[in-house]
C-alpha positions, -999 to +999 in steps of 0.1 A: -001-002+001+012+037-009-003+068+010-003+097-010-017+130+001-040+112+027-055+087+002-046+054+003-032+036-029-033-002-036-019-024-055-034-040-080-036-074-064-039-056-031-070-045-044-082-077-062-074-096-031-096-072-008-122-078-030-119-116-030-119-115+007-150-090+012-168-114-016-160-142+010-173-125+037-202-117+020-207-153+011-205-166+048-232-140+057-253-150+028-252-186+044-258-178+078-287-150+069-303-171+040-310-137+024-312-144-014-304-111-025-265-114-010-262-147-029-271-130-060-244-100-049-220-128-042-221-143-077-219-114-096-190-104-075-173-137-079-179-133-121-165-099-120-133-110-098-130-141-121-132-123-152-111-091-142-088-100-115-080-135-123-049-124-144-037-101-114-044-127-085-029-158-103-005-143-123+025-162-109+006-192-108-005-192-144+031-186-157+042-218-138+016-236-153+023-226-184+058-235-185+048-269-173+026-275-201+049-262-226+077-284-211+050-316-211+044-307-248+079-309-257+087-344-237+055-357-256+066-343-290+099-360-281+084-392-276+061-393-305+092-388-324+110-415-312+083-439-315+078-427-352+112-432-363+116-465-344+148-454-330+137-467-292+131-503-309+165-502-328+183-496-297+166-527-275+169-546-304+205-541-304+208-548-271+192-586-272+222-595-300 
């Protein structure tokens, strides 16, 4: 958080985290009071957070997930190429002689 001229300025991640926390509190309030309008507010706020705040909140996670997926694809393509060319089978066959 940064304080500029008496106004508290939050980072983007801080803003979305606070909004997510408020959404969770509203959800708990809706469960305890069983007020239907609060459920709709929670749903709308959740969609808003998912649509606009997901990239900010889970940026590092999404990058790690993307890197793991790219590594998986490289390994899968290498395995398919090895199977197609038959190099793996030729090596096994030469060991049995």
